[in-house]
MARVEXBA-751424 format. One record per residue: x, y, z of N, C-alpha, C in turn. Coordinates in pm, whole numbers, plus 50000, padded with zeros to 5 digits. Layout:
XYZXYZXYZ/...
REM end
This chain:
769756382653863768706374853816767636384453729/766426376553686765206384753571764126385353733/763536391253692762336392953814761666384753807/761576374453623760796363853622760976353953747/762446348853745763486342753814763346343753907/763246358154019763086356454099762116355254182/760586356254126759666353654182759086335454169/760106331054070759646318554057760566311754189/761796318654194762406310654336762036312954455/761096328454462760306328754595759206320354593/758766312954459757376307554473757596292254541/758606290554473759606276654542759666273454646/760566283454709760926288254843759686282254972/758606289554888757566289355012756546277954965/756626270554872756116258154841756916247554965/758116247654933759096242455004758786245055146/758916254655218758416255055371757066249855394/756096252555350755146245755408754626234455335/755426225155253755436212155302755936205455381/757206214055466757956208855543757066210355661/756216224455716755366221755786754126216055786/753826211955717752386207355703752866185455734/754486183455721754506167355720754976161755626/755416153855643756666145555572755956149355414/757356149655359756686151155181756606136855137/757156127255141757196114455112755846109155178/754966101855078753816094155119754546080955158/753916075755320754236068455410753076057255414/752466052955312751066050055312751156033155255/752266028655235752096018355212751626004855244/751055996455198750575983955314751835981055418/752775978855396753805974955463753725983955605/753815995355604753866002955685752585999155780/751386005155707750206000855775750245986155870/750545974955804750555959255845751775964955997/752755967055983753815969956092753515980556211/752635986956164751755997256336751045986656351/750275979156307749305969456308749765957356413/751125953456389751875942556453752785948456596/753035963156550753385966956694752005970156840/751065975856757750105978756823749715961556922/749685951956807749305938156890750195936456992/751705937856966752905928857076752785942257169/752315956257153752845964357243752085959257346/750815958957337749225958457435749355941657488/749895934757434750115918257431749935916557599/751225919457636751555918657801750665927057901/750115942057859749335940757918747865940857924/747335934657852745975926257832746375916757936/747425907757839747435889658003747675894558091/747875906258128748395905258278746555906658335/746135920358268744675920758341743765905558310/743655899958231743155889058220743145877558335/744455878558352745155869258483745175873058624/744505889158624745005895758739743975884558894/742875880758806742495869258951743155858559010/743665856358903744565843358913745915845459012/746425855758974747585860259005747695863559168/746285871859188745955875259324745535860259412/745405854659369744765840059409746305828659443/747575835559397748345830259420748765819959546/748515830859650749065826459783747595816559856/746205813159781745585805859809745515792659804/744455785059929745265770759941744265765159883/744885754059792743985751659687743155738859730/742905736459854742105729159943740595735859944/740405749559957739515757359970739085765459805/739585760459720739385768759599738095769259566/737605758659575735935750159523735065751859619/735685755759764733805757159860733225770259843/733795778859803733075789459763731535786159715/731265775059616730435774759528729195773859618/729355765259734728135765159784728105775059938/728855786659922729325792660069728495803460094/727935813860139727295822760148727535835860153/728915833360161729685847560172730215852059974/730585861159967731195866059862732445861659808/733315855959658734255852359700735115862759623/736035866759699736305876459675738075873159751/739215878759654740415878359704740465887559809/742045891259865742085896260018742515909459941/742775912059841742955920859778742335924859621/741735937859576741325939259447741775935459334/741525928959190742255930159112742635944259070/741785957059128742775970859092744125969359142/744335965259205746045963259260746935953659153/746055950459085746695942458908746935954558844/746155961558855745335971358711746865985358779/746685987658931747815997058964749395993858923/749445980658959751015970358947751075976458732/749565975458679749985974558522749875990058463/749645997158531749426011658498750396022758534/750826021758657751606033158774752906034358672/753536020858656755026022358628754556026858439/753646023358409753746031058255753616047658244/752646051358332752186066858378753686073958381/754336065058503756206069258516756486069358422/757046062158338758006057658213757076072958120/755826075158086755476083858004755396097858038/755726101158180756296113058223757666113258202/758106106858220759846108258171760356109658043/759816101357931760136094857820760016112057723/759406119457756759396129257650760936140957680/761386135957757762636144657806763786136957761/763866123957756764876116157711764916113157563/766216113457511766396110657360765206101957266/765116106857166763756102757082764906091957027/765466080357072766276072056972765336060756959/764166054256878763506047756850763996030656862/765036029456773765326014456778766086011156913/766766022957000767136021757122765696014557234/764686024757248763806024657309762796009157271/762856008357157762485993057108762875977357169/763945981357174764945968757220765035967057358/764865984657418764025980157585762695973557609/761945976857512760545971457529760735956957512/761535951157425761015939157421761445931757509/762795934957555763235927757697762825928957820/761925945357848761045940857975759895932257954/759605931857805757895926957804758615909957830/759745907557772760025889057763760065889757926/760725894957995761425896158117760325894058197/758655903358192758035906458271756815889258258/757135883958148755985874258128756735860658166/758175860858196758505852358205758855850858383/758695862658428758855864058568757375860358623/756195863658575754635862558556754785842658573/755195837158465755045819958440755895816458538/756965818758583757715810458653757505815258838/756865825658848757005828159024756545815459097/755735804559064755575794059117754495798159240/753675805859261753295807459373753795817859449/754535826359445755075833359464754325851059438/753515855059518752945866059459753555875859423/754515878659530755345893259519756285891659408/756555879459358757385880859205756725883359060/755305874859094753905879058974753835894258975/753895900859066753575913759055754795920759021/755625919559034757095924158952757275922958824/756955913058760756695910058661755845915858574/754805918258658753845927558609753825941758604/754795947658672755375961958676756335962858546/757435952958542758055949858423757495954958272/756125946158277755295946658192755055958858151/754375963258273754225973458241754635988458196/756295985158201757195997958185757455994358043/757065980558017757705982457847756515986157754/754795986657793753815987857712753996003557721/754356009357810754136023357855755156034257746/756386028757755757746035057664756986029357522/756616015657497756256015557375754896023057327/754176023657369753146032157346753256044857309/754086054557434754196066957420755516064357266/756256056257266757296059057146756586060357007/755846046157029755286041156836753926057156848/753016058856903752246072056898753496080756883/754106084456924754896103056869755736096056714/756296085456695757156082156586755736082156472/754356082756496753406075156395753146090956337/753606105056392753536113356317754126116256214/755346108056159755966110656031755306102855896/754136093955960753336089855833751966092755853/751506088755754750126095155723749696088755825/747826095855844747236095755969746206077955985/746376069755841745866059455844746476050055957/747856051955988748516041256066747956044156167/747276051656242746976052356373745526043856346/744966041356265743896030056244744386017956265/745836013056203745766001556217746926000856330/747386006856390747646008256586746996002156657/746006014856665744456009456732743945996656721/743665990856614743295981156603743755966356658/745645972456593746285960256709746575957956831/746025971756910745585970557049744895966257105/743965961256998742545956757041742575943357012/743985940856899743475924356916743785913757023/744855915657138745165904857278743975900357264/740875943158065741085948457979739625952358056/738575964458291738225953858316736925955058393/736305939958428734785940358452735085934458610/737545942658629737665945358779737055928658795/735655918158890735355906758970734375902559042/733855913459088733045909559182731825907959107/731615903858967730235897058925730565880358936/729605874358983729855861759042728555852858991/728315844958884726795837358862727495825058885/726315821959032727155806559090725995796459003/725135803758907724075792958851724255787458732/725755791158694726515790958564727755780158553/727635774858487728215763558434729865761558486/730495775858441731565780258482731895786358639/733165780058683733405791258804733695803458802/733875808858917733915826758888735335830458830/736325823558848737995825958788737625826658610/736985815958627737065813458450735535822058359/734585824858494733815838258415734895852358421/735555853258466735955866558486736865864858374/737655854758297738435850258204737685857558078/736285851658094735535852757919735135869957969/734875872758057734775888858009735565894257985/736715889758044737935901257998737625901257852/737925884357791738045885257654736825892457560/735485889657621734525895957575734695911357551/735105917557672735735933357687736955931957557/737475927057548738685925657409737935925857328/737245919457287736655918157162735935929257082/735175935757207734395950457179736085958857141/736295960857237737715967857178738525967057029/738555952456984739145951256900738155958556746/737405953956771736115959956652736425973356650/736245980556788735595996056768736936001056695/738355994756773739706005056742739915998756556/738935993556507739655987556362738605997356293/737355997956361736536006656272736796021656211/737946027656265738056044356240737346045656079/738466036855978738156041055863736836042055799/736026031355860734546029055820733526039855899/733866043656019733066047956121733906057956199/733426072556201734446081456291733316087656384/733576093156541732986097156587733536112756671/732946123156569733376136556625733166139156805/732206136456848731206139056983732286130257072/733596128457107733916120057197733286116457342/733166131557365732386128557509731386121357516/730056118857432729186107757427729646097257511/730706091357446730856078257439731316076457626/732056086957692732686089357823731446086657920/730106099557837728746094957929728686081157918/728866073757847727416060357777728936052957940/730036055457899730836044658001730616047458149/730116058758171729956062358313728326054858348/727666056158276726296051158262726786032658291/727416025558208727946011158232728606014358366/729426020558453729646018758540728636019958663/727366025658639726446024958784725906010758729/725666007858624724595995258586725915984058651/727385979458596728035972758681727985973258819/728365984158879728275987659037727425979559084/726135983759061724605980059109724785961859135/725675958658982724765945158993726085938859060/727245941659089727985936859198727045937259324/726955949159401726405948059469725015938759512/723685941359402722715933659443722655925359346/722895918559268722915908659193721765908459104/721255917359062720115919959001719745912858833/720945914458782720715910758674720675891558637/719545886358622719315876558613720345863458554/720785864358416721575858758333722815866658308/723685859358292725555862458250725115865558107/724455862958031724625867457900724395879857904/723535888257968722765901257953724455909557997/725195907058124726465911658152727365906958025/727485896657984728405895157833728075905857723/726735911657673725995924157619726655932257650/726825939257801726935947957865728575950057778/729245940657853730795939857881731135942357706/730495936057617731275937257527730735952157475/729725955757469729385973057455730435982557548/731005977057650731785985657684733085989557633/733445972457574734505976957509734555980657365/733155982457298732985990457206733366006657242/732716010857349732946021157381734146027957403/734966022357500736116022057542737156023157413/737226012957304737846011657212737756025457107/736486028257112736006040856997736546053857061/736546053757180736946067757222738686068257204/739496054657240740966057557208741056059357052/740086053956940740566053656846740686068256789/739386071556797738346083456761739676098256832/739766098256915740816108156986742006109456944/742886098956890744186095456829743906100856682/742996097256594742496100156496742326112156463/741486115556579741386131956503742566142356550/743516137556644744606145556641745196146656531/745336136756445746806134456356745766145356193/744436147556260743716156856152744226170956182/743806169756348743326184456365744866194356450/745536185756497746896189056531748026190556455/748796206856436749496207856356750796196656324/751486191856237752256184456214753506188456293/753946198256322754996200856402754746205956545/753666201256560753616196756696752836183356780/752716173856673751886163156663752586156156730/753896152856763754426141356818754416139756987/754636156557032754286160557162752906152657175/752176160457108750536160557136749926145557188/750616136057108750036121057073750876117557219/751986118157265752426112557352751836120357493/751496129857488750836137157626749376129157645/748726128757523747266121957496747326109857570/748596099857487748716087157584748826090657715/750076097357787749766099257892748496098958006/747686109557950746586109557990745576101058020/745396095457906744866078257926745316073358022/746566070158073746846060158174746736065558280/746866081258292746426084958418744776080958479/743596082658401742266080958417742686066358463/743606056158382743236038258426743556041258592/744736046958604745216051658713744436050058806/743426059258820742686066758903741166053658919/741166047658808740336035058824740816027658941/741946025858915742586013459018742926018959130/742786029659176742706034759282741156032859387/740636040659286739186035959318738696022959332/738746013959280738625997059263739045995559414/739865996459432740345987759564739445994659692/739636005959713738206007059845737186003659798/736266002959717735426000459630735065984759693/736125979059634736065958959635735985961259776/736695966059862736545957259999735175966060092/734705971860052733655974860063732405969660022/732525961059926731285952259837731835941159907/732955937659932733285924760007732775919160106/732485930160181731785930360347730135932460339/729935932160231728075932960227727465915260243/726565913360266726005902960271726115893260088/725865883260095725615881859981724055879259939/724025882459812722425884959812721735872859717/720465872359687720115863859645720125869659473/720535860759388720155864959249719195860759161/718485875359115717085871659057717115858758951/716135853858963715725837458866716745829658912/717495828959008717895818959048717565810659175/
REM end
């Protein structure tokens, strides 16, 4: 072979190696892939969000219906025996466990997704058919969590084979179907406490949906800022649960929407930056580990919520400003 031919072969081999190490050669940015990841995000997060939104009702399954409306004129706080943090733990700990195990299992996408669909349907059916049996409802939450956790770690890891824009549509989908976790109660408002909780959950999820859908228009490099702002929200909401110092529920709606915007933005910007900054050959593992650490944070929040819930419930009921 001539020297010129050898040089051409070396250049071609080097180009092929570079293409392989940097990512998939074939572009996978078609609208069908983007739509598919949006739908996957929506379906995967649906059960998780539904269980959180129904947490107050699930924990009240064993309550006496005759006493359900007594609390409006009572002088004590409207508290379930268990904090909604218990539902949060049931909704996240199985997810953490499966994310710890998943990296060591064969990466069979089709088989994993079949398990996710089966578990998700079974969990929702168990909760809907629990018939006042709290333990059966919690088992349903656990099964739904297993589905959500396996789906998230699998789909995020699988997304490394596509262009980074699928992370945007996946994140948007997960925000489409959340917690202000239940001790905030406006008794001078037209809706009862459990309905206020559901609306606050919906309000939070609207913020999550908006921020997780905005990555192609606005990205944030300094993600730690959103964590600091979230901590400030925790302080504001904790003091509100203790002292009832916010005069109107509309201010809480605004704060919860802001909380959702921050939480969704932190999620999508973290994964989006990883698709740009982590080398392609390491991206599958990195995305899975980041998803696991996200669940660890939620689990810690659930553990902390239960003792804090009990302490606040034992406090005297304050007089709300403006009421």
